[in-house]
DRENLOLO-608132 format. One record per residue (C-alpha): x, y, z; residue number from 0. Coordinates in steps of 0.1 Angstrom, whole numbers, plus 5000, padded with zeros to 4 digits. Layout:
% DRENLOLO-608132
+------+------+------+------+
:   px :   py :   pz : resi :
+------+------+------+------+
:    X :    Y :    Z :  NUM :
...
+------+------+------+------+
This chain:
% DRENLOLO-608132
+------+------+------+------+
:   px :   py :   pz : resi :
+------+------+------+------+
: 6177 : 2848 : 2919 :    0 :
: 6176 : 2879 : 2894 :    1 :
: 6165 : 2883 : 2860 :    2 :
: 6194 : 2886 : 2835 :    3 :
: 6192 : 2908 : 2805 :    4 :
: 6217 : 2902 : 2777 :    5 :
: 6223 : 2935 : 2752 :    6 :
: 6241 : 2923 : 2719 :    7 :
: 6259 : 2951 : 2707 :    8 :
: 6271 : 2983 : 2721 :    9 :
: 6266 : 3007 : 2687 :   10 :
: 6241 : 3038 : 2690 :   11 :
: 6211 : 3014 : 2697 :   12 :
: 6225 : 2989 : 2722 :   13 :
: 6246 : 3017 : 2740 :   14 :
: 6218 : 3035 : 2743 :   15 :
: 6195 : 3007 : 2754 :   16 :
: 6217 : 2996 : 2781 :   17 :
: 6222 : 3026 : 2797 :   18 :
: 6183 : 3032 : 2798 :   19 :
: 6178 : 2999 : 2815 :   20 :
: 6202 : 3005 : 2841 :   21 :
: 6187 : 3037 : 2848 :   22 :
: 6157 : 3021 : 2856 :   23 :
: 6153 : 2991 : 2870 :   24 :
: 6169 : 2976 : 2904 :   25 :
: 6200 : 2961 : 2907 :   26 :
: 6187 : 2942 : 2931 :   27 :
: 6164 : 2922 : 2905 :   28 :
: 6181 : 2927 : 2873 :   29 :
: 6213 : 2915 : 2860 :   30 :
: 6231 : 2933 : 2828 :   31 :
: 6254 : 2922 : 2802 :   32 :
: 6262 : 2938 : 2772 :   33 :
: 6281 : 2919 : 2745 :   34 :
: 6305 : 2936 : 2722 :   35 :
: 6332 : 2928 : 2697 :   36 :
: 6355 : 2960 : 2702 :   37 :
: 6362 : 2977 : 2733 :   38 :
: 6354 : 3014 : 2720 :   39 :
: 6319 : 3029 : 2711 :   40 :
: 6319 : 3033 : 2674 :   41 :
: 6304 : 3067 : 2663 :   42 :
: 6293 : 3049 : 2625 :   43 :
: 6281 : 3081 : 2615 :   44 :
: 6312 : 3100 : 2618 :   45 :
: 6333 : 3070 : 2603 :   46 :
: 6338 : 3086 : 2568 :   47 :
: 6354 : 3114 : 2586 :   48 :
: 6379 : 3088 : 2602 :   49 :
: 6385 : 3072 : 2569 :   50 :
: 6396 : 3109 : 2550 :   51 :
: 6425 : 3112 : 2577 :   52 :
: 6406 : 3136 : 2603 :   53 :
: 6414 : 3124 : 2644 :   54 :
: 6379 : 3112 : 2660 :   55 :
: 6385 : 3104 : 2697 :   56 :
: 6370 : 3067 : 2707 :   57 :
: 6356 : 3061 : 2739 :   58 :
: 6364 : 3030 : 2757 :   59 :
: 6330 : 3011 : 2768 :   60 :
: 6350 : 3000 : 2801 :   61 :
: 6351 : 3037 : 2814 :   62 :
: 6314 : 3044 : 2796 :   63 :
: 6298 : 3016 : 2819 :   64 :
: 6321 : 3018 : 2850 :   65 :
: 6304 : 3021 : 2882 :   66 :
: 6270 : 3016 : 2863 :   67 :
: 6264 : 2982 : 2871 :   68 :
: 6262 : 2970 : 2838 :   69 :
: 6286 : 2940 : 2830 :   70 :
: 6305 : 2945 : 2800 :   71 :
: 6316 : 2912 : 2780 :   72 :
: 6343 : 2920 : 2754 :   73 :
: 6336 : 2888 : 2727 :   74 :
: 6321 : 2882 : 2692 :   75 :
: 6286 : 2866 : 2692 :   76 :
: 6288 : 2835 : 2673 :   77 :
: 6249 : 2821 : 2674 :   78 :
: 6219 : 2828 : 2694 :   79 :
: 6198 : 2795 : 2708 :   80 :
: 6167 : 2810 : 2718 :   81 :
: 6149 : 2776 : 2732 :   82 :
: 6180 : 2772 : 2755 :   83 :
: 6179 : 2809 : 2765 :   84 :
: 6214 : 2810 : 2754 :   85 :
: 6242 : 2832 : 2734 :   86 :
: 6276 : 2817 : 2718 :   87 :
: 6302 : 2841 : 2722 :   88 :
: 6339 : 2837 : 2715 :   89 :
: 6367 : 2865 : 2724 :   90 :
: 6403 : 2868 : 2740 :   91 :
: 6390 : 2845 : 2767 :   92 :
: 6379 : 2816 : 2746 :   93 :
: 6343 : 2805 : 2735 :   94 :
: 6317 : 2801 : 2762 :   95 :
: 6283 : 2807 : 2764 :   96 :
: 6258 : 2831 : 2782 :   97 :
: 6222 : 2830 : 2798 :   98 :
: 6194 : 2851 : 2795 :   99 :
: 6163 : 2857 : 2806 :  100 :
: 6156 : 2884 : 2785 :  101 :
: 6176 : 2892 : 2750 :  102 :
: 6180 : 2927 : 2732 :  103 :
: 6194 : 2921 : 2698 :  104 :
: 6210 : 2951 : 2684 :  105 :
: 6243 : 2936 : 2664 :  106 :
: 6238 : 2963 : 2639 :  107 :
: 6244 : 2957 : 2601 :  108 :
: 6278 : 2962 : 2576 :  109 :
: 6278 : 2965 : 2540 :  110 :
: 6257 : 2949 : 2515 :  111 :
: 6278 : 2935 : 2486 :  112 :
: 6245 : 2925 : 2464 :  113 :
: 6265 : 2897 : 2452 :  114 :
: 6284 : 2921 : 2428 :  115 :
: 6319 : 2908 : 2416 :  116 :
: 6349 : 2922 : 2431 :  117 :
: 6331 : 2946 : 2459 :  118 :
: 6343 : 2917 : 2485 :  119 :
: 6380 : 2918 : 2471 :  120 :
: 6385 : 2954 : 2458 :  121 :
: 6361 : 2978 : 2476 :  122 :
: 6362 : 2998 : 2505 :  123 :
: 6331 : 3008 : 2533 :  124 :
: 6329 : 3027 : 2560 :  125 :
: 6307 : 3008 : 2582 :  126 :
: 6324 : 2996 : 2607 :  127 :
: 6360 : 3011 : 2626 :  128 :
: 6383 : 2985 : 2611 :  129 :
: 6366 : 2991 : 2574 :  130 :
: 6372 : 3025 : 2575 :  131 :
: 6407 : 3027 : 2590 :  132 :
: 6416 : 3001 : 2561 :  133 :
: 6405 : 3030 : 2538 :  134 :
: 6422 : 3054 : 2560 :  135 :
: 6454 : 3039 : 2548 :  136 :
: 6446 : 3034 : 2515 :  137 :
: 6440 : 3070 : 2509 :  138 :
: 6468 : 3087 : 2527 :  139 :
: 6489 : 3065 : 2503 :  140 :
: 6470 : 3080 : 2474 :  141 :
: 6484 : 3109 : 2456 :  142 :
: 6478 : 3138 : 2440 :  143 :
: 6454 : 3133 : 2412 :  144 :
: 6444 : 3100 : 2425 :  145 :
: 6405 : 3087 : 2416 :  146 :
: 6378 : 3078 : 2444 :  147 :
: 6345 : 3068 : 2431 :  148 :
: 6319 : 3061 : 2460 :  149 :
: 6291 : 3039 : 2452 :  150 :
: 6256 : 3050 : 2463 :  151 :
: 6234 : 3079 : 2466 :  152 :
: 6222 : 3074 : 2494 :  153 :
: 6232 : 3092 : 2531 :  154 :
: 6264 : 3072 : 2536 :  155 :
: 6272 : 3081 : 2497 :  156 :
: 6266 : 3115 : 2497 :  157 :
: 6281 : 3122 : 2528 :  158 :
: 6315 : 3105 : 2520 :  159 :
: 6318 : 3117 : 2487 :  160 :
: 6313 : 3156 : 2497 :  161 :
: 6339 : 3148 : 2532 :  162 :
: 6367 : 3132 : 2509 :  163 :
: 6363 : 3160 : 2482 :  164 :
: 6363 : 3190 : 2508 :  165 :
: 6390 : 3173 : 2527 :  166 :
: 6413 : 3162 : 2498 :  167 :
: 6408 : 3187 : 2471 :  168 :
: 6440 : 3168 : 2454 :  169 :
: 6418 : 3138 : 2448 :  170 :
: 6393 : 3133 : 2418 :  171 :
: 6359 : 3124 : 2438 :  172 :
: 6331 : 3109 : 2415 :  173 :
: 6298 : 3093 : 2430 :  174 :
: 6281 : 3067 : 2408 :  175 :
: 6240 : 3066 : 2415 :  176 :
: 6217 : 3043 : 2404 :  177 :
: 6188 : 3070 : 2404 :  178 :
: 6187 : 3108 : 2399 :  179 :
: 6210 : 3127 : 2426 :  180 :
: 6190 : 3137 : 2456 :  181 :
: 6162 : 3124 : 2439 :  182 :
: 6139 : 3122 : 2471 :  183 :
: 6148 : 3156 : 2484 :  184 :
: 6125 : 3187 : 2475 :  185 :
: 6135 : 3209 : 2440 :  186 :
: 6154 : 3237 : 2461 :  187 :
: 6173 : 3208 : 2485 :  188 :
: 6181 : 3190 : 2453 :  189 :
: 6196 : 3223 : 2438 :  190 :
: 6214 : 3232 : 2475 :  191 :
: 6231 : 3193 : 2471 :  192 :
: 6240 : 3199 : 2432 :  193 :
: 6256 : 3230 : 2440 :  194 :
: 6276 : 3217 : 2471 :  195 :
: 6287 : 3186 : 2442 :  196 :
: 6297 : 3213 : 2420 :  197 :
: 6316 : 3236 : 2447 :  198 :
: 6333 : 3205 : 2456 :  199 :
: 6343 : 3195 : 2420 :  200 :
: 6328 : 3158 : 2424 :  201 :
: 6318 : 3140 : 2392 :  202 :
: 6281 : 3128 : 2395 :  203 :
: 6273 : 3093 : 2369 :  204 :
: 6235 : 3094 : 2375 :  205 :
: 6216 : 3065 : 2364 :  206 :
: 6251 : 3041 : 2365 :  207 :
: 6248 : 3011 : 2381 :  208 :
: 6280 : 2994 : 2385 :  209 :
: 6277 : 2957 : 2375 :  210 :
: 6313 : 2950 : 2387 :  211 :
: 6344 : 2963 : 2406 :  212 :
: 6383 : 2956 : 2398 :  213 :
: 6412 : 2971 : 2412 :  214 :
: 6418 : 3004 : 2394 :  215 :
: 6385 : 3007 : 2382 :  216 :
: 6344 : 3000 : 2382 :  217 :
: 6324 : 2984 : 2353 :  218 :
: 6292 : 2998 : 2346 :  219 :
: 6282 : 2979 : 2315 :  220 :
: 6296 : 2946 : 2319 :  221 :
: 6281 : 2941 : 2279 :  222 :
: 6298 : 2970 : 2264 :  223 :
: 6324 : 2975 : 2288 :  224 :
: 6319 : 3005 : 2300 :  225 :
: 6343 : 3022 : 2331 :  226 :
: 6351 : 3044 : 2356 :  227 :
: 6385 : 3047 : 2364 :  228 :
: 6388 : 3045 : 2403 :  229 :
: 6424 : 3036 : 2423 :  230 :
: 6396 : 3033 : 2453 :  231 :
: 6361 : 3023 : 2451 :  232 :
: 6342 : 3031 : 2481 :  233 :
: 6310 : 3005 : 2484 :  234 :
: 6278 : 3027 : 2502 :  235 :
: 6252 : 3006 : 2482 :  236 :
: 6229 : 2997 : 2512 :  237 :
: 6232 : 2976 : 2541 :  238 :
: 6230 : 2941 : 2552 :  239 :
: 6224 : 2923 : 2589 :  240 :
: 6244 : 2894 : 2601 :  241 :
: 6228 : 2859 : 2599 :  242 :
: 6234 : 2846 : 2632 :  243 :
: 6194 : 2861 : 2633 :  244 :
: 6183 : 2836 : 2608 :  245 :
: 6203 : 2809 : 2615 :  246 :
: 6194 : 2808 : 2652 :  247 :
: 6154 : 2800 : 2643 :  248 :
: 6139 : 2835 : 2652 :  249 :
: 6116 : 2843 : 2628 :  250 :
: 6133 : 2869 : 2599 :  251 :
: 6120 : 2889 : 2572 :  252 :
: 6138 : 2881 : 2535 :  253 :
: 6164 : 2910 : 2546 :  254 :
: 6174 : 2885 : 2577 :  255 :
: 6163 : 2915 : 2602 :  256 :
: 6143 : 2901 : 2631 :  257 :
: 6104 : 2904 : 2625 :  258 :
: 6087 : 2925 : 2653 :  259 :
: 6056 : 2935 : 2668 :  260 :
: 6050 : 2972 : 2677 :  261 :
: 6069 : 2968 : 2710 :  262 :
: 6101 : 2957 : 2692 :  263 :
: 6095 : 2923 : 2707 :  264 :
: 6101 : 2888 : 2686 :  265 :
: 6071 : 2875 : 2671 :  266 :
: 6083 : 2841 : 2675 :  267 :
: 6102 : 2841 : 2711 :  268 :
: 6085 : 2866 : 2736 :  269 :
: 6120 : 2869 : 2758 :  270 :
: 6142 : 2882 : 2728 :  271 :
: 6135 : 2918 : 2714 :  272 :
: 6156 : 2937 : 2685 :  273 :
: 6167 : 2973 : 2680 :  274 :
: 6183 : 2994 : 2653 :  275 :
: 6190 : 2980 : 2619 :  276 :
: 6183 : 2943 : 2625 :  277 :
: 6150 : 2950 : 2635 :  278 :
: 6122 : 2946 : 2606 :  279 :
: 6098 : 2971 : 2625 :  280 :
: 6069 : 2989 : 2609 :  281 :
: 6069 : 3023 : 2610 :  282 :
: 6036 : 3046 : 2618 :  283 :
: 6034 : 3049 : 2580 :  284 :
: 6031 : 3013 : 2575 :  285 :
: 6063 : 3007 : 2559 :  286 :
: 6092 : 2989 : 2574 :  287 :
: 6120 : 3011 : 2595 :  288 :
: 6145 : 3019 : 2572 :  289 :
: 6185 : 3010 : 2583 :  290 :
: 6196 : 3042 : 2601 :  291 :
: 6207 : 3063 : 2632 :  292 :
: 6172 : 3073 : 2634 :  293 :
: 6153 : 3042 : 2634 :  294 :
: 6182 : 3027 : 2659 :  295 :
: 6169 : 3058 : 2681 :  296 :
: 6132 : 3048 : 2677 :  297 :
: 6136 : 3014 : 2680 :  298 :
: 6159 : 3013 : 2714 :  299 :
: 6134 : 3035 : 2730 :  300 :
: 6107 : 3016 : 2719 :  301 :
: 6120 : 2980 : 2732 :  302 :
: 6135 : 2994 : 2766 :  303 :
: 6100 : 3009 : 2775 :  304 :
: 6086 : 2977 : 2768 :  305 :
: 6110 : 2958 : 2786 :  306 :
: 6107 : 2975 : 2817 :  307 :
: 6070 : 2977 : 2812 :  308 :
: 6063 : 2940 : 2813 :  309 :
: 6092 : 2934 : 2837 :  310 :
: 6074 : 2957 : 2864 :  311 :
: 6040 : 2949 : 2857 :  312 :
: 6032 : 2982 : 2844 :  313 :
: 6015 : 2991 : 2808 :  314 :
: 6038 : 2985 : 2777 :  315 :
: 6040 : 3025 : 2762 :  316 :
: 6041 : 3027 : 2726 :  317 :
: 6067 : 3053 : 2713 :  318 :
: 6067 : 3074 : 2683 :  319 :
: 6082 : 3056 : 2651 :  320 :
: 6080 : 3085 : 2627 :  321 :
: 6106 : 3098 : 2606 :  322 :
: 6106 : 3140 : 2605 :  323 :
: 6134 : 3146 : 2583 :  324 :
: 6169 : 3136 : 2565 :  325 :
: 6203 : 3153 : 2577 :  326 :
: 6230 : 3149 : 2558 :  327 :
: 6262 : 3163 : 2560 :  328 :
: 6283 : 3182 : 2533 :  329 :
: 6317 : 3184 : 2548 :  330 :
: 6323 : 3202 : 2580 :  331 :
: 6306 : 3239 : 2569 :  332 :
: 6276 : 3227 : 2550 :  333 :
: 6248 : 3201 : 2554 :  334 :
: 6207 : 3199 : 2548 :  335 :
: 6182 : 3192 : 2569 :  336 :
: 6152 : 3181 : 2549 :  337 :
: 6119 : 3178 : 2563 :  338 :
: 6096 : 3148 : 2555 :  339 :
: 6057 : 3144 : 2559 :  340 :
: 6038 : 3110 : 2571 :  341 :
: 6050 : 3090 : 2538 :  342 :
: 6081 : 3104 : 2545 :  343 :
: 6077 : 3126 : 2510 :  344 :
: 6098 : 3154 : 2514 :  345 :
: 6084 : 3189 : 2522 :  346 :
: 6092 : 3219 : 2505 :  347 :
: 6107 : 3233 : 2534 :  348 :
: 6144 : 3225 : 2540 :  349 :
: 6174 : 3240 : 2560 :  350 :
: 6208 : 3241 : 2542 :  351 :
: 6245 : 3256 : 2545 :  352 :
: 6265 : 3266 : 2577 :  353 :
: 6231 : 3265 : 2600 :  354 :
: 6223 : 3233 : 2590 :  355 :
: 6261 : 3219 : 2594 :  356 :
: 6261 : 3231 : 2628 :  357 :
: 6229 : 3218 : 2638 :  358 :
: 6241 : 3184 : 2624 :  359 :
: 6271 : 3186 : 2648 :  360 :
: 6252 : 3191 : 2679 :  361 :
: 6232 : 3162 : 2672 :  362 :
: 6263 : 3140 : 2667 :  363 :
: 6278 : 3157 : 2703 :  364 :
: 6249 : 3153 : 2720 :  365 :
: 6246 : 3114 : 2711 :  366 :
: 6282 : 3109 : 2717 :  367 :
: 6272 : 3126 : 2754 :  368 :
: 6243 : 3107 : 2756 :  369 :
: 6267 : 3076 : 2751 :  370 :
: 6291 : 3088 : 2778 :  371 :
: 6271 : 3095 : 2805 :  372 :
: 6243 : 3068 : 2805 :  373 :
: 6233 : 3070 : 2842 :  374 :
: 6226 : 3106 : 2837 :  375 :
: 6191 : 3117 : 2852 :  376 :
: 6192 : 3085 : 2871 :  377 :
: 6162 : 3082 : 2896 :  378 :
: 6173 : 3082 : 2932 :  379 :
: 6142 : 3047 : 2930 :  380 :
: 6146 : 3024 : 2906 :  381 :
: 6116 : 3001 : 2898 :  382 :
: 6116 : 2969 : 2911 :  383 :
: 6103 : 2936 : 2890 :  384 :
: 6073 : 2924 : 2896 :  385 :
: 6079 : 2888 : 2885 :  386 :
: 6110 : 2872 : 2882 :  387 :
: 6119 : 2839 : 2866 :  388 :
: 6131 : 2806 : 2878 :  389 :
: 6154 : 2789 : 2857 :  390 :
: 6126 : 2766 : 2837 :  391 :
: 6113 : 2795 : 2823 :  392 :
: 6085 : 2797 : 2848 :  393 :
: 6073 : 2830 : 2862 :  394 :
: 6068 : 2833 : 2900 :  395 :
: 6055 : 2861 : 2922 :  396 :
: 6087 : 2885 : 2929 :  397 :
+------+------+------+------+
């Protein structure tokens, strides 16, 4: 019987992991299934571009995995039973269950509302394709002088505000930051960021926490009633994971992320691995990895390396879990690449302007190309499994 590997989610972490697994494991021993709710690969790092009206080409996952041996199941995950080793799904074909021997959980994250009143009802976000398209429709109907408020001074907030202001100079774009804009950047990079905001005409409300969102404004201080006009409020104040993992009985952190060891293996269920935003992984600096595309890369490489090694009887390697810098787009023609040290503190050196923008564009194109060619570099001789499980969970010689 073949070893059944099920990958939940086909975002950056899940899609890359599936490609890596199918490249290196023999199809004589393994059966790899990817479960994803939508038929396309969604480039999440570019959804702010989609929201402002730019045309993006989406790759069909059926085309991506065609001829690779990877099975694609278009369905939404509704539950995981790690004791029975099953995944509950629902889709066009109805409800069902998928059994697994090894599970790679990579369902990603969505916007975090933080319990702020009005966010769910009135705010928009760019954490998913459907939500970005909803925002795109709203912005398309916004006339000259319309007001847009982006809430959150992180990478998503900065990239969204600058992209909107550059693409739609007829709009009045503002950003609300709980602290100082770009506080984590080096002094020179921070000046570059502020100059970009000034050039694009973006109003910055620093040290401003949004406490409620309404249809035409965001309330910054519910006691005094101070508010910021906003025909459209874009919420980018953090990410949250789906509660499926916590409900399944897997050990999770307070964030709901699956607690994993250094190899991305669940500390409570050894047949489960996690990668991307849903993994609570500790980096080389002793801190939890942030939810980001870079973390998706680190964790999916480590998870797939560990899965392959354990199934083939090899020593489990460790891949790097160290950040080298933050790359921030400031529209299509400007960007900042900020180098950081081992404690994720900004170094004095940074790269900015068109060169940094071209570098960011290359990173995005490279990631997209890698997804579109999952079997590139496929070895002629794939690795056979050292052991294979029977359906009772007992491992026997292959």
